[in-house]
N, C-alpha and C positions, 0 to 999 in steps of 0.2 A: 679543534672546534669547541664552541662553548656549550656545555651541557647545563641545563637549567631545570629546576623542579620546584613546585610550590609545596612547602611543608611548614606551615606557620607555627606549629607547636613543637617541632623538633629542636633539640638542643645540639644535635650533631647529625650531619648528613654526609655520606660518602657515595661516590659513584665508582662502580666496578667496570672498568673498560678493558675488554679483551683479557679478563682474568686478573687485572691489577687494580687494587683499591686506591682511590685518591680522595683526600679530604675536600669538601666543598666549602665555599665561603658564603656566609649569610649576606644577602642583599636586601633591598627594600621590600616591604610588604609581604614578608614571609617567604620570599624566594631565595633559593640557594643556587650557586653556580660554580663551575670549575672549567678551566680551559685545558682540554686534554685531547690528544690525538688517538683515534681508534674507531672501531666499527660496531662491535656488540657491547651493550652497556646495560647496567641495572643499578638501582639505587638501594642503599642500606641506611635505615633510619635509626638514630641513636646508636646504641651498642649492639643492636640486633644484627647478626651476620647473615640473615636471610635476604638475598637480593630480590628486589621487586621490579617488575617491568615499569617503564615510563608511562604515567597516565596519559601522556600525549604522544604515545608511540605511533610511528607511521608504518612500522613493519615488525611482525612477530614471526620470524621464520621457523621457530621451534615450539610454538604454542603460547597460550596466554599466561602460563606460569613461568616462562623462561625469559632470558634477556631480550631486550629490544635491539633493533638494528638501525643504525643510521641510514637514512634514506634521503637522496638528493632529488627533489622534484625537477630541477633544471636539466637533469641528465636524460629525461625522456624526450624523444623527438616527435612532436606532434605534427600531424599533417592536416589538421582541421582549421587552418587559418581562414578559409573562405566561409566557415560556418557563422551564421548570424543569429542562430537560435530559432525557436518556435514559440509563439504564444499558445497558451492553453485553449482560449476560445476557438471553437471550430475543430479542435483536435479529437483524437481517439486514443485512449490509453490502453496499453497492453501490460498486464502485471505478470511477472515471471520470477521463478525461483531458480537461481543459477545452478544449484546442485542437482535439480531434477528436471530441468528443461531439456537436457540432453543426457545421453548415456555416460559421457565423460564427466559431466558436472563441473565444467570450468568456464572461465570467461572466454577463452579462445574457442571453446566448443559452441558457445552462444553465437559468436561471430559467424560460424559456419551456417547458422540458420537465419541470419538476418534477411536473406533474400525472401524467405517465407513471410516475414513481417512486413517488408516493403511491398511485396505483392498483395498482401492482405489489405493494405491501405492505412495501417495505424500510423500515428504521428509521434507518440511518446511511449518509450519503453520504461516501465516502472520496475525496478529491481527490488525484490525483497532484501532485507538488511544483509550487507556483505562484510560488516566489520567483524573483528576476531571474536570467536567464542570457543569454549573448551570442547575438544573433540573435532571430528572431521565433518560429520553430517548433522544438520539441524536446520530449523526454520530460519534462524538468524536473530530471533528475538531474545536470546540469552547472551547477547554480546556484552563484553566487559571492557574492551579497548576500542573506543569509538572511532579512532582515526586510522586504524590499521586494517587494510583489506585482508580478508580471510586467506591465509596462505594456501590451503588446499584448492581454492578456486583459481589461484594464479597470482595472489599478492597484488601490490599496488600497480606494478607494471601491467599485469594482466587486465586489471580494471581499466587502466588508461587505454590499452589497446582496444578494448570493447567500446569505450566511449568514442574513441577516434573513428572506429569502423562504423558505429551508428551514425555519427555525423556525416560520414561519407555517403551514407544511404539516405540522408535527409531525416533521420530519426533523432528526436530529442531523448535525453536520458534523465529519468527521475529516480532518486535513491530513497528508499524507505529508511528512516533513521529513528532510533528509539532513545528518547531523552527522559522518559518517565521512570525508568528503573534499570538495573543491571542484572545480569544473569547470576545464578547461584554459585558459579565456580570461576575463580580468577578475578573476583571483584575486590581489588585492593585499595580502592580510592579512599576509604575511610581511614586507612593507616597513614595517609599523607596529610589529611586535613578534614575540616568539617563539611564534607561533601554531602552527607546524608541527613535527612530530617523526615521523620514519619515513615509511613509505609503505604505502598499501593497494593493492589490485588496480586502483584507479581513479585514483590520484594521491596527493599528499601527505596524510598523516594529521595529526590534531590533536595538539598537545602537551597531554596531559591530566594528566601526572604529573611532568613535569620542571620545571626552573627557570622561573619566570614563569607557571606553569600555572594559578595561582589565577584570574587575570583571564581566561584562555582558557576555563576552565570556567564562569566567570561569564557570559562571552559566550554560551555555549550555553544556560545556564539562563535567562538573561534573554530570549533569543530565544524559547524554548519558552513561557515564561510570558506573553510579549507576545502571541503568537498566541492563546492561550487567553483571556487577559484582555481585550485591546484589540480583537480581532476576533471575540470571542464564540464562538470555536470550542469544540467539545465534546470533542475528543480529538486526539491526534497519533499517527501511525504512524511509528515510528522505523526508518529504513532501515538495513539491514545492521549491526546493533549489534555483531556479532562482530568488526567492523573497528575498534571503539573500543578502543584499547589503553590500559588504565588499571590501574596496579599499586598504586594507593593502597588503604588499608584500607577506605575508603568509595568504592565505584565510582561513577562519574558517573551511571549509571542509577539507582542507589539514591538518590543525592542528588536527582536529578530527580524520582523518584517521591515523595520526602518533600516537596519544595517544591510539587509539583502537588497533593498531598493537602491541604496547607495552603491553597492557593489555592481548591481546591474547597470547603473549609469556609467560606472568606470569601465566595465567590460564591453559596454555598448551592445548588449544582447539581453533578451528577456530572461528572467529567473523566476521560477514559480515555487510557491509554498502551498502545499496541500495538507490539510489537517484531517486526522481521524478524531472524531469527537462524538460522544453519545449524549451531549447536552441539548442538542437541537436549539442552539443559541446563534442567531444571525450575526451577533457581534463579531464572531470569528472572521467572517468573510465580508464584513462591512468595512468600507474604506476608513482610514484614520481620520480624514477630515470630516467624516460623518459620525465620529465617535467610536469606531470599531477598531479591531486589531490590525486590519489591513492584510490578512492572508488572502491568497488568490482563489482558493477553493477548499471544499471539504467533501468527504465521502458522504453518500446518502444511504444510510442503512435502512431508513424508512421505506424508500422505494424498493430496495431489495426485499424487505420483509413482506410488503404488500404483493409484490410479484410472486414471491415464493408461495405464499398462502394461496393465491389464485391458481397457480400451476400445480401445486402438490396436494392441496387440501390440508396440510399440516397446520394445526392451530394450538400447539402446546407452547409453554414457556413464553418467550417474548413475542411469539407469533400470534398469541391469543387475540390481542386487540385488533390485529390487522384482518381478522375475519369479519369485522364490521362492514356492512354494505357500503359500497362507495369508497373504500379505503384506497384502492389503486387510483381511481380517478382524482380523489382529493390530493394524493401525494404528487401526481403528475402536474397538478395545477399549482401546488403550494410548497413543494419540496419537503416540508415537514408534515407528517401525519399527526404526531404529538406536538401541539403548538399551544401550550397552556391548557392542555386537556388531560383527562384522567388516563393514567397508565396502570392497568391492573398488574402488570409484571413488577412495577415499582411500588404499587400501593400508594400512589400520590399523583398529583398533577405534574406534568412534565413538559418542558419546552417553552418556546416563545414564538408567536406568529412572525412570519416573514412578510415584509412589505413587497407584494408582487409588482407594484408599480415601478419600483426602483431597483430591486435586486435581480440581476441577470441570472438566468438559469445555468449558464456555463460555470458558475461558481460551485456547482454541485455535481459530483461524479455519480453516474447511474450505472448499475451493474446487475447482471443476472446471477453472477457468482463471483466470489473472491476467495482469497486464501483462507480467511477466517471462517467464512460461511460453509466452506467445504471441509477444511482440515479440522475444525472443531466439532464436526459430527463424529460419532464414535468410530465409524468405519471409513471416514473420509470419502464417502460416496458423493459423486457429482450428480447434478440434475439428470444427466443422460442415463443414469442408472435407475431413475425414479419415474420420469415422465416420458411421454411419447415424443417422437421427432416433431410432430405437429405442434405440441405445446412448447417445445424448445424453440421452434421457429417463431411462434407467437411472442414468447418472452424476448427473443432477440429483436424482433420488430419493434416492440414497445420501447426497449432501451435505445435503439438507434433512431427512432422517430421522436423521442422525448426532447424537451427543451434543455436537457442537461448534457454534460460532457460524458460520452459513453466510455466505459472501461470494461475490458474482458480479461478473464483469467486464462493463463496459458492452456491450450488444448481445447478450450470451450468452443473455439471457432470450427472445430470438426467433430464436436460431441465426443470428446475423448472418453474411452472406457476405463482408462487407468484411474484409480482413486488418487486422492492426495491426502495422505494420512499424517498424523502428528508423529514426528520422529526426532530423536536426539542421539547423542553418542558420548555421554559423559564418561570419561575413563574411571572416575571414582566409583567403585562398586556400591557403596552405601548411597551416594546421591542417585545413581542409576536406579537402584531398587526403590528409592523414595519417589522418584518420578513415575516409575512403572506402577507402583501401588496407588499413588495419588490419582493417576489417570483412570485406573479401573474403578476406584471409589467414586470419583466424580460422575462417571457415567452410570454406575450402579444406582445412584440417586435418581436417575432419569429412566430407569427401567431396563438398562442394557446388562446382559450377563457378562461375566468376566471373560468368557471365551469369545465374545463378540468384539472386544476391544483389542486391536493389534498391539503387540509389545513395542513401545516406542524405541526401545534400545536394540531391537533386533535389526541388523542391517537389511534384512529382507523387507522391512517396513518402508525404509527409504527407497529401496530398489523398486518396490511395487508402485511407488509414487512417481517414478520417472515416466515421461511421455513416451509413447510408442509412435515413432515417426513413420511407421508403415501404414498407420491408420488413415491419414488424410486422403490417400488414393483409393481406399476401399469403398465399396457400395455402402450407402447409409451415412458414412462420414463425408464422402466427397460432395454429396448434395448439400449438407449443412455448411460446409466450407464455401461452396459456391454462393449460398445465401448470404453469409457474412460478408463476402467480398462485394456482393451486389448492394447490400444495405450501406456499407461504408462508402461505396462509390456514389450512391444516391445522396448520401449526407453531404458529400463534397459538391454535388451537382445542383442541388436545390437549396437555395438560401433559406427557404421556409423551415428546413429541418435543423438548421443551426441557429435560427432566430432565438435569442435568449429571453425574449420578453414574455415573462410568465403571465402577465395580465391578458395576453392574447391567446393563451392556451385554453381550448375547450375540450373537455373529456366527458363523454356520455356513457352511462352504463344503466342497465335495468336493475330492479331491486335485488335480483339474485346474482348480479355481477357476472352473468354467464357470457356476456360479450362486452366489447369496448369499441367506441368510435372516438378517435383522437383527431382533432382538427388542427392542422398546422398550415395556416395561410390557405392557399388553394389546394392543399393536399389533404387526403383523408386516409387514415389507417383504420381499418376495421378488423377486429380480432374476434374469433369465436372460440371461447375456451371450453365450450360444452361438448358433450358426446353425441350431439345430434345437430343437424343442419339448422341454420337460421337465416332469414331474409332481412337485410338491413338496407336503409335508404342511402346507399353509397354507390356512386357510379362515376365513370370517367376513364381516362387512359391508364391502363395497368402499368405500374412501374415495378412492382415486385409482388410476389404472392407465394402461398404454400397451400397445397391441397386442392388445386384446380377449382377455384371459385367461379361461379357463373355470373359474370358481370353483364347486367342489362343496361337499358337506357336510363333508368331511374333508380334501380336497386340492384343489389348483389345477393345471390344465394351462397352463403359460406358453408361448406361441408363442416363436419365435426372437426374441431381442433385445427383450424386453418386461419389464414389472414390474407388480406389484400391491401396494397397501398396504391391509391389512384391519384391522378392529377385531375381536378375537376374543371380546369380550364387550360 
């Protein structure tokens, strides 16, 4: 077979195949190639005898520092031929981490729980990153070989089995990918060519617009298209795109959206690109013909922050501005709270207004919790450890009755008591200690003691973060699970709840934000966040509720920390 690698500055390149070295021949544009038969391979640059894994590796059976293995996509027998895909509009996304979703922590173990997801009513399963990283356990955001599915999870065949099984259940699969940086261990890209330029908050950033950047961009684009085409994935969640520094006339994100659109047409099924960005810039999800990048959706941290403040009362750090009266109602109407307005956390104005008349709400993902907002707390505590079941219910009702695309984090649907903490497993003792110390110092600046911060390198930290699958049937958890199922079912049954027209959303709150009335066509959601009852001018047929509200002919008395969803006609 033909082994190829891009190493434009190298004067000599060899490929070691099954233990034997072979000289490679220089080809065009900095590429080298050699026609050799074998299975395990690595590259040697110049006269350096240290073998390096393939930057475009599809399999790393022995970890990110060892040889790559040849992988044949055509050998897998797919059974999802009838699958025609799922559009994101009208969908419900479920975010999960393969390593902690089940006790076994594998792709195959996730398959065993797909019945739960199908019964819940979700439509899209979003996997946290599954590409290869150093160690066995980790969040996945320290990946270094972007095309190789993590071997401890089950490798590339395991991922394909999971996707195949999801499609059989009617579930689309979205993969979280990280193109803004590489992890600290096993990142050998810069030895091959000018892959890096500048730095992000997490490490070296990619060279997307400097000399040699054409091939670097192609590296990203080919990786994205490979996941969608060869692994039959239905979409990608693009991590922290604000850290992608690209000054070209055509931004990498626009180029990616264009190529994914072409692939979607060729495959005859919808493919979705979802961005994570803290810029509050509508350009990301504005169509290309209207001057945007053409991505299909982005996460809405502003709605999360407004909900979090309303439910918990926490107002420190980036939550400070969201204590402003009316923040939740504004975000429900406009998607962005910061829209060319002052951000005290940033000490500057931030964001840009969204045109509510033309921007559909389904382009924004709404969530009560996600992996970052839980895992980046010192103890990884979920909302269920902080607020009452009634407030949890109110928060869920707001998310599922919002004009946005709802997303939930694994276990949220039954108010899981297990935390989700930051964990890693770097074998290098010095790196492990640096991560451990850095984590403690970070939270010490926010008032947490060292003993409060779990050791990310302790295997018990990852173990504590695994879901407890006995919980859904227990009192207290069972009722929350029933509520989530009801809210998702209602979202499918009433078009008013999936109506994406933001200019039709009406949200009413008092000066103290103690309650909310959300108008969705002929439906009304009334939430009482306060610790005392309130009477609100909402009445009709009860579709869902929490806390036994007293619905009258023209008004409803809501007990403390309760909600009701009614149809007025």
